[in-house]
C-alpha positions in Angstrom: 39.5 133.9 92.8 37.3 132.8 95.7 33.5 132.8 95.5 33.0 136.2 97.3 35.6 137.8 95.0 33.7 136.4 92.0 30.5 137.9 93.3 32.1 141.2 94.1 33.6 141.2 90.6 30.2 140.6 89.1 28.8 143.5 91.0 31.6 145.8 90.0 31.3 145.0 86.3 27.6 145.9 86.3 28.0 149.1 88.3 30.9 150.2 86.0 28.6 149.7 83.0 26.4 152.4 84.4 29.1 154.7 85.7 31.7 154.1 83.0 33.5 157.3 83.6 33.9 156.8 87.3 34.7 153.2 87.8 34.7 151.4 91.2 36.9 148.5 92.3 36.3 145.2 94.0 37.6 146.7 97.3 34.6 149.1 97.3 32.2 146.1 97.9 32.1 145.3 101.6 30.2 143.4 104.2 27.2 145.3 105.6 27.5 146.1 109.4 24.4 143.9 110.1 23.7 140.6 108.3 20.0 141.4 108.1 20.7 144.3 105.7 22.2 141.9 103.1 25.2 139.7 102.3 27.3 142.3 100.5 27.1 146.1 100.4 28.3 149.0 98.2 28.6 152.3 100.1 28.0 154.8 97.3 30.1 157.6 98.9 33.0 156.8 96.5 30.8 157.5 93.5 29.3 160.6 95.2 32.8 162.0 95.6 33.7 161.4 92.0 30.4 162.6 90.4 29.5 165.3 93.0 26.0 163.7 93.3 23.9 162.8 96.4 24.9 159.3 97.6 21.3 158.4 98.5 20.2 159.2 94.9 23.1 157.2 93.5 22.0 154.1 95.5 18.3 154.6 94.4 19.4 155.0 90.8 21.5 151.8 90.9 18.7 149.8 92.5 16.5 150.7 89.5 19.1 150.4 86.8 21.0 147.2 87.8 19.5 144.1 86.2 20.3 140.5 86.9 23.7 139.9 88.4 25.0 136.3 88.6 24.8 135.0 92.1 22.6 137.9 93.4 19.0 137.4 94.2 17.9 140.9 95.3 19.3 144.5 95.3 18.0 147.0 97.8 18.9 150.6 98.4 19.0 151.7 102.0 20.0 155.4 102.3 23.5 155.7 100.7 24.1 152.0 100.8 23.3 149.5 98.1 22.7 146.0 99.7 23.0 142.7 97.8 21.1 139.6 98.9 22.9 136.6 97.4 21.1 133.7 95.6 20.9 130.8 98.1 21.4 128.0 95.6 24.4 129.7 94.0 26.2 130.5 97.3 25.5 127.1 98.8 26.7 125.1 95.8 29.7 127.2 95.0 30.9 127.5 98.7 30.4 123.9 99.8 31.9 122.6 96.5 35.0 124.8 97.0 35.5 123.6 100.6 35.2 119.9 99.7 37.4 120.3 96.7 40.2 122.4 98.3 39.9 120.8 101.9 42.9 122.0 104.0 43.8 124.5 101.3 40.4 126.2 101.4 41.0 129.9 101.9 44.5 129.8 100.4 45.3 132.6 97.9 48.1 133.4 95.5 48.7 137.0 96.6 52.3 136.5 97.5 53.2 133.7 95.0 56.8 134.0 94.1 57.6 136.4 97.0 60.1 135.6 99.6 59.2 137.0 103.0 61.4 136.9 106.1 59.6 137.1 109.5 61.9 137.7 112.5 60.1 136.9 115.7 60.4 135.5 119.3 63.6 137.2 120.3 64.3 135.8 123.8 67.7 136.7 125.2 70.1 134.0 126.5 70.7 134.3 130.2 67.3 135.8 130.7 63.8 134.2 131.1 61.4 133.4 128.3 58.5 135.5 129.7 55.0 136.3 128.9 56.1 139.1 126.6 58.1 136.6 124.5 55.0 134.4 124.5 52.9 137.2 122.8 55.7 137.7 120.3 56.1 134.0 119.3 52.4 133.4 119.2 51.7 136.4 117.0 54.8 135.7 114.8 53.9 132.0 114.3 50.4 132.9 113.2 51.7 135.6 110.8 54.1 133.0 109.3 51.3 130.6 108.6 49.0 133.4 107.2 51.7 134.5 104.8 52.4 130.9 103.8 48.6 130.6 103.1 49.1 133.5 100.7 51.6 131.4 98.8 54.7 133.3 100.1 58.0 131.5 100.8 58.5 132.4 104.4 61.9 132.4 106.1 61.6 132.1 109.9 64.4 134.0 111.8 65.0 134.8 115.4 67.5 137.5 116.6 68.8 137.0 120.2 70.9 139.2 122.4 73.8 137.1 123.6 76.0 140.1 124.5 75.3 143.1 126.6 75.1 144.2 130.2 72.4 141.7 131.1 74.9 138.9 130.4 77.7 140.6 132.3 75.4 141.0 135.3 74.6 137.3 135.2 78.2 136.1 134.7 79.4 138.3 137.6 77.4 136.1 139.9 77.6 132.9 137.9 81.4 132.8 138.1 81.2 132.4 141.9 79.4 129.1 141.7 81.5 125.9 141.8 81.1 123.6 138.8 80.2 120.7 141.1 77.1 122.6 142.1 75.8 123.0 138.5 72.4 121.4 138.2 71.6 118.7 135.7 68.0 119.5 135.2 67.4 122.1 132.4 64.7 124.0 134.4 67.1 124.2 137.4 69.8 125.5 135.2 67.8 128.4 133.7 66.5 129.1 137.2 70.1 129.4 138.4 70.9 131.8 135.5 67.8 133.9 136.4 68.9 134.1 140.0 72.5 135.1 139.0 71.1 137.8 136.8 68.9 139.2 139.6 71.8 139.3 142.0 74.1 140.8 139.5 71.5 143.5 138.6 71.0 144.4 142.2 74.8 144.6 142.8 75.2 146.8 139.7 72.7 149.3 141.1 73.9 149.3 144.7 77.7 148.4 144.8 80.2 150.6 143.0 82.9 148.0 143.1 80.6 145.3 141.6 79.5 147.8 139.0 83.1 148.3 137.8 83.6 144.5 137.8 80.5 144.0 135.7 81.5 146.7 133.2 84.9 144.9 132.8 83.1 141.5 132.3 80.9 143.2 129.6 84.1 144.3 127.8 85.6 140.8 128.1 82.4 139.3 126.6 82.9 141.4 123.5 86.6 140.8 123.2 86.4 137.1 123.9 90.0 137.0 125.3 89.3 135.9 128.9 89.0 132.1 128.7 87.1 131.8 132.0 84.5 134.4 130.9 84.2 132.8 127.5 83.7 129.4 129.0 80.9 130.6 131.3 79.4 132.6 128.5 79.2 129.6 126.2 77.9 127.3 128.9 75.1 129.8 130.0 74.1 130.4 126.5 73.8 126.7 125.8 71.7 126.2 128.8 69.4 129.1 127.7 69.1 127.9 124.1 68.3 124.3 125.3 65.4 125.7 127.3 64.2 127.9 124.5 64.2 124.9 122.2 61.9 123.1 124.6 59.5 126.0 124.6 59.6 126.4 120.8 58.6 122.7 120.5 55.9 123.0 123.0 54.2 126.0 121.3 54.8 124.4 117.9 57.1 126.9 116.4 60.5 126.6 114.7 63.2 128.7 113.0 65.2 128.4 109.8 68.0 130.5 111.4 68.7 131.9 114.9 71.0 134.9 114.7 73.0 135.9 117.7 74.0 139.5 118.4 77.7 138.4 118.9 78.0 137.1 115.4 77.2 140.3 113.6 79.9 142.5 115.1 82.3 142.2 112.2 79.6 143.1 109.6 78.5 145.9 111.9 82.0 147.5 112.1 82.4 147.2 108.3 79.1 148.9 107.4 79.5 151.5 110.1 82.8 152.5 108.5 81.1 152.5 105.0 78.3 154.7 106.4 80.9 157.1 107.8 82.6 157.4 104.4 79.2 158.1 102.8 78.5 160.7 105.5 75.4 158.9 106.6 76.9 158.4 110.1 79.2 161.0 111.6 81.8 161.1 114.4 80.7 163.0 117.5 82.4 163.3 120.9 84.4 160.1 120.4 81.3 158.1 119.2 79.6 157.6 115.8 76.1 158.7 115.5 73.2 159.1 113.0 72.2 162.8 113.0 68.4 162.1 112.7 67.3 165.7 113.0 67.5 166.4 109.2 65.2 163.4 108.6 62.8 164.2 111.4 64.1 161.3 113.4 65.9 160.7 116.6 69.7 161.0 116.8 71.1 157.6 117.8 74.6 156.2 118.6 75.9 153.4 116.3 79.5 153.1 117.8 80.1 154.1 121.4 83.1 156.0 122.8 84.8 152.6 123.6 84.8 151.7 119.9 82.1 149.0 120.3 79.0 148.8 118.1 75.8 149.6 119.9 72.5 147.7 119.4 71.8 150.0 116.5 75.2 149.3 115.0 74.7 145.6 115.2 71.3 145.9 113.6 73.1 147.2 110.6 75.3 144.1 110.5 72.2 141.9 111.0 70.4 143.5 108.1 73.1 142.6 105.7 73.3 139.0 107.1 69.5 138.6 106.7 69.4 140.0 103.2 72.3 137.9 101.9 72.1 134.5 103.8 68.8 133.5 102.1 69.2 135.2 98.7 66.7 137.8 97.5 64.2 139.0 100.2 61.1 140.9 99.1 60.1 141.9 102.6 61.6 141.5 106.1 59.0 141.8 108.9 60.5 142.5 112.4 57.9 141.4 115.0 59.1 143.6 117.9 57.1 145.5 120.5 56.2 149.2 120.3 59.1 150.3 122.5 61.4 149.9 119.5 59.5 152.2 117.0 62.1 154.9 117.0 64.9 152.3 116.8 63.5 150.8 113.7 62.7 154.1 112.0 66.3 155.2 112.4 67.8 151.9 111.4 65.6 151.5 108.3 66.6 155.0 107.2 70.3 154.3 107.7 70.1 151.0 105.8 68.0 152.6 103.0 70.6 155.5 102.6 73.5 153.0 102.6 72.0 150.5 100.2 68.7 151.6 98.7 68.4 148.8 96.1 68.7 146.2 98.8 66.7 147.8 101.6 64.3 150.5 100.4 60.6 149.7 101.2 61.6 146.1 102.0 61.4 146.2 105.8 58.5 146.5 108.2 58.4 146.9 112.0 55.3 145.1 113.2 55.0 147.1 116.4 52.7 145.1 118.7 51.7 146.3 122.1 52.8 145.0 125.6 51.2 142.2 127.5 50.7 141.8 131.2 48.4 140.2 133.8 45.2 141.5 135.2 47.1 141.6 138.5 50.6 143.1 138.9 53.4 143.9 136.5 56.5 142.0 135.3 60.0 143.0 136.1 62.8 140.5 135.3 65.3 142.8 136.9 63.6 142.3 140.3 63.3 138.6 139.7 59.5 138.8 139.4 59.2 137.8 135.8 56.0 136.0 134.6 57.5 132.9 133.0 55.8 131.7 129.7 56.0 128.1 130.7 54.5 128.8 134.1 51.5 130.3 132.4 51.1 127.2 130.2 51.6 124.9 133.2 49.0 126.6 135.3 46.5 126.6 132.4 47.2 122.9 131.8 46.7 122.0 135.5 43.4 123.9 135.6 42.2 122.1 132.4 43.2 118.7 133.9 41.1 119.5 136.9 38.1 120.5 134.8 38.4 117.3 132.8 38.6 115.1 135.9 35.7 116.9 137.4 33.6 116.4 134.3 34.7 112.7 134.2 33.3 112.3 137.7 30.0 113.7 136.7 29.6 112.2 133.2 30.1 108.8 131.7 33.0 109.9 129.5 35.9 107.6 128.7 39.1 109.7 128.6 40.1 108.7 132.1 43.4 107.2 131.0 46.2 109.4 132.6 48.3 109.6 129.4 45.2 110.6 127.4 44.2 113.3 129.9 47.9 114.6 129.8 47.8 114.9 126.0 44.4 116.5 125.8 45.1 119.0 128.6 48.4 120.0 127.0 46.7 120.6 123.6 43.9 122.5 125.3 46.3 124.6 127.3 48.3 125.7 124.3 45.2 126.4 122.2 43.6 128.3 125.1 46.6 130.6 125.5 47.2 131.1 121.8 43.6 131.9 121.2 43.5 134.3 124.2 46.6 136.1 123.0 45.5 136.3 119.4 41.9 137.4 120.0 43.1 140.8 121.2 44.2 143.2 118.4 48.0 143.0 118.6 48.3 146.8 118.5 46.4 147.1 121.8 47.7 146.4 125.3 46.6 142.9 126.5 45.9 142.1 130.2 45.9 138.3 130.2 43.3 136.5 132.4 44.1 132.8 132.7 40.6 131.9 134.0 38.9 133.5 131.0 41.3 131.8 128.6 40.3 128.3 129.8 36.6 128.9 130.0 34.5 126.4 128.0 31.9 129.1 127.3 32.3 132.5 125.7 35.0 133.7 123.4 37.7 131.2 124.2 39.9 128.4 122.7 38.0 125.6 124.6 34.7 126.9 123.3 36.0 126.6 119.7 37.3 123.2 120.5 34.0 122.1 122.1 32.2 123.1 118.9 34.7 121.1 116.9 34.3 118.0 119.1 30.5 118.3 119.0 30.7 118.2 115.1 33.1 115.2 115.2 30.7 113.3 117.5 27.8 113.7 115.0 29.9 112.9 112.0 31.1 109.6 113.6 27.5 108.4 113.9 26.9 108.4 110.1 28.9 107.3 107.1 28.2 109.9 104.4 30.3 108.7 101.5 30.1 110.7 98.2 26.9 112.7 97.6 25.6 114.6 94.7 25.5 118.4 94.8 21.7 118.0 94.5 21.7 117.2 98.2 22.3 120.8 98.9 18.8 121.8 97.9 17.6 120.3 101.2 19.4 123.1 103.1 16.4 125.4 103.3 16.7 127.0 106.8 17.7 130.7 107.0 20.4 129.6 109.6 21.9 127.2 106.9 22.2 130.0 104.4 23.6 132.3 107.1 26.3 129.6 108.0 27.2 129.1 104.3 27.5 132.8 103.6 29.8 133.0 106.7 31.9 130.1 105.3 32.3 131.9 102.0 33.9 134.8 103.9 36.8 132.7 105.2 39.2 133.5 102.4 38.6 137.2 102.7 39.2 137.1 106.5 42.6 135.5 105.9 43.5 138.3 103.4 42.3 140.9 105.9 44.3 139.3 108.7 47.4 139.4 106.6 47.0 142.9 105.3 46.4 144.2 108.9 49.0 141.9 110.5 46.1 141.2 112.8 45.1 137.5 113.4 42.3 138.8 115.8 40.2 139.2 112.7 40.5 135.5 112.1 39.8 134.7 115.8 36.6 136.9 115.7 35.5 135.0 112.5 36.0 131.5 114.1 34.1 132.6 117.2 31.2 133.8 115.2 31.2 130.6 113.1 31.1 128.5 116.3 28.3 130.6 117.7 26.3 130.3 114.5 26.8 126.5 114.4 25.8 126.1 118.1 22.6 128.2 117.6 21.9 126.1 114.5 22.5 122.8 116.4 20.0 123.8 119.1 17.3 124.9 116.6 17.5 122.5 113.7 17.5 118.7 114.0 20.5 117.1 112.4 20.9 113.4 113.3 17.1 113.0 113.8 16.2 114.7 110.5 14.8 112.9 107.5 17.4 111.0 105.5 18.1 113.6 102.7 17.9 116.5 105.1 20.2 114.7 107.5 22.8 114.0 104.8 22.7 117.6 103.6 23.1 119.0 107.1 25.9 116.6 107.9 27.7 117.8 104.8 27.2 121.4 106.0 28.7 120.7 109.4 31.5 118.7 107.7 32.4 121.9 105.9 32.2 123.9 109.1 34.6 121.3 110.6 37.1 121.9 107.7 37.0 125.6 108.1 37.6 125.3 111.9 40.6 123.1 111.2 42.0 125.5 108.6 41.4 128.6 110.8 42.9 127.2 113.9 45.9 125.9 112.0 46.6 129.5 110.9 46.3 130.6 114.6 49.0 128.0 115.4 47.3 125.2 117.3 45.6 121.8 116.9 42.1 121.0 117.9 41.2 118.0 120.1 39.0 115.5 118.4 36.9 114.4 121.4 36.0 116.3 124.6 
């Protein structure tokens, strides 16, 4: 139990002593909307509803009746709200002691200890580009993995990719016309060739009846795996794509325990479709096999088409069994997939639950995040105008390089070594983009602005990194060594208490981010922490303070540094030590 949970528990115990017949819980104690109102707050509406009494009178009554609560200095009623001002010495000592004791584990909780969570994310399709939509998926998915791991879950990272389907047939229709001698060696040129083949094939499919028929036949051959030429091209193109994806995964610091391919679940799909037919969960209709969703208030969807091939829904059934058996018992499988698939997952979860309730019921979640685009224009891979993820990263990196070099020309900094600039600009580019993507609630549409993402001022990754580098610079000037907790009594500024109260909220923010599948809560917290530190830095002398005050303040900023490290790790990126 972290410091804030202890304080909330102390409050709950005392309130429940007074209202013994209408007990409240720790979740009823919240943060007030404005910090000047207090550090913690109890909105009395929950008791008003239970007791049929006026919430304002309840708050006034509690203010008068509540006596000393450990860790609380003052209790004030404000309308229906009961505000608690925390004891400075208590919160300072307990919070800083916890941070220095737990270090990179500060904020970790045991909420999912013993639980095995599968998070399925990224989902780029071979033969198609890894675009900005996949970038939002992998950035969000990676952050959720780390947040669940910080809640003590054993997380299994999976990735489901469509290596069969019309998009591949369209690509192979054009790809087969290229002589092997003209195959490029460079991996980027290879995926560029595949993208061009797909674009030409998609155009032919729409505008040429003969080509459309040929592409449909190729699609069938991909499933049947009998045509050696088609299989050879399919294997080659898939390998090229996966090689490129591996580069991107490494660049954005993500990995997978298992990458499932759509082609490998066909046999399981056919088996469980047949089982679902026997149990009358799926029915035959006009030569196909469908799920009659009407009686469940869901969409009717096809699981086996009239050609006898499993559809994407059918293969999802096969995938579900693979995922829930390959790694033993799974307590929850989270599918990190955009909002367009809401109906798809509702139907598939219902079919799986009806087929095998013990295995699947209440054990799957569709994390339906919103789409991403640019502030200018829209993406369309079919027209060959896809916004490539790596292109976004490269542009950000080049712009950051230019900013660093311009600053080098104006300041006497010493990071002019080309290799050092390369490393720093790469880290800053990744952190800038990840921060920009995660600061927006994932359930809202996001229009990405690259200039805003790399700004060194405002709510951006570089601003957080600048704060971190500023703290590093000060800590390098003084060797602190081990200090007694008594040193904390020299932290007397209101800004210092405000910073420490904010540090104490970190574990709760992690929990909130996990419960809401929303790392933007954590981004908001880190931005507020950075702002509070920079305001403090400009107002209160640190290096030039008296010896004891200086040591106390350096310990405070050392704690801030630790929380920035922990928080940005959960967002999925590293900070740069010097800027």
